[in-house]
N, C-alpha and C positions, 0 to 999 in steps of 0.2 A: 710509355715514356720517353723510350728512344726516338719514336718516329716525330714526336715533340722537337725533340731536338734535334734530329735531321732537318725537319722542318724550318726551323729557325736558322740553321746553318746555312741552306738553302737561300731563304730570303737575305739573310746579311751579306751573303754574295754575290748576291743577282744587285742590292742596293751599293756596295762596291765596285761592281762593275758600271753602273749607272753612273755614278759619281766619278769614275775613272773616265768614262765616255765624254762624258758633258762636258769634263774639265778639257779634256784634249780637243774636242772641236770646238770649245770655243778659243782654244789658245791658236789652233790650225786657222781658224776662220779670222781672229784678230791678225796673224800673220799673213793673210793672204792680201788681207786690206792694207798692210802695210808694205807690202809688195805693191800692191797696185799702183799705193800712190807714190812709192819712189821710183815705179816706172813713168807714171805721170811726170814728175820733176825732172827725171832722165830727157825725156822727150821736150821738155821746156829749155832744159840747157843745151840741148843740141841747136834747138831754133835760135837762142841766142849766139851762140859758137857760129852758125853760121853768118848773121847777121853783119860783122864788120867785113866779111871777105863782098857782101850783097853790096853791104853802103860804099867800099870802095873801085869796083867795077862802078857803080852809079855814078858817084863821084867823076869820075873822068869823063862821063860824058855830059853832066847836066851840072856844073859849075854854078848856074845861079840859082837852083835849087835849092840854094841852105838849108830854109826852113826845113824843108821835108824831110831833108836828110838830120838834119838836127832832132826832130820830133822820133824819128827811127831809132836813132843813137841814146837817147834820154829813157826811151818805153824800152830798149834793153837794159841799160842798168838799172832802171826800177825792177826788170825781172830777176836781174841777177842778186838784188839787195833783198827782194822780199823773204820775210822768215817762217809766215806759214801757209798752209797749201791755198786759203782762199785770197791771200793778197798775190801769191804766187799765180794762181789762176786770172787773178784781175790783170796785173800786170802782162800776164803771156795774151789776154785777148785786146789791153791794148795795143802790144808790140803787131801782133797781129794784123789789126787796123792799120796801124803806122804804114807796115807792109804793101797793104793792099794799096795804098797811097801809089809806092815807090812803084808796084806793078801799073797801076794807071797811070803813070806818068811815063811808064817805059813806052807808052803808047804814041806818045809826041815825038820819039826818037828814034826813028827806024832802026840807027847804026846800034843802040844800046840793046832793043828787041831780038836784035839777030845775033848779038855777042854769044858766041859758046858757051862763055863762064856764065853768063848771065841766065842763059838758058837753064845750062844745068843746076846753078843755084835754086832758080826758080821751081824747077822738079824736083831738087831734094829737100826744099821747104813745105811744097806741096807733098809730098810723101808724108814730112813728119808732122804736118796737119791732120791727116788720116790717122798716125797714128795716136797722135795724141787726144784725136776723136774718141779712139778703140781706148786705150788707157783708159779715158773716163767713163767710157762705158763700163769697162772691166771692173773699175774701182767700184763703181756703181751696184756692178752686180753682185762684187762682194760683198757689200754693206747688205744689201737685200737676203742674201742667204744668211749674213750676221743675224739679223734682226730680227728673221722668220725665227731661227733657233731662241733667240731671247724672248719672243714673243708666246709661242703655242706651248701647249702642253705636252710635256712635261719640263721643256726646256725651260718654260718661265719660270717653273722652281727653282732648278739650277744656278739659273742667272740669278735669282735673289740671292740665293746660297754665296753664289763666288763673287757676289758685287759688280754683274755686269748689266751693262744698259744700251739701251736705241743706240745706234750711232746716226749721222747725218750723213743724206747722200750730197753729191755733188752737185748745185745749181747753178744754172745759166743764168746772166743775168738778163737784166731786162733790155736791154741794148742790143743782146743776143737774139731774144725773141721776134726782133722789131722785122718785118720784111723788108728787103733790098729790094729801093725802088729804079727800078732799069727803065734807062730812056733811050730814045733813039734820037 
């Protein structure tokens, strides 16, 4: 009789440890996802904060390119006013496209292209773009880990018990998937 009681106690302890372990795993992975999402937000904000400096430098050189400068400014406003991650990503992509036009415009203005401040901002924006890409990848990697925990046995059972379900990956837009045309 005492062996049966000990066996039940051991099984109960193992079950409690599994509950605690899976609960902590889901919390840890959810926190990683939240953190990686915040990192994307930080990089998007850094990019948006650099834009006014870039626009001011460009304004001094290309006064008649007002429409292009307004497009960048409007894109920045859209990014700063976006509320959720999908709208922030869309607005960030729109801003990135507008910035590409500014950099293309610089090709027509050798003085602007040679301006130290312009070059420094261009380099910093390029660095931020790399960080945004890395942050998106890190976010999706965390989503993958979380989804794997929620979908594989025995995590699937614990996910149901704790009310956890799969999360969505960050997707790139159709426009981003298009192959750019290079013309000479």
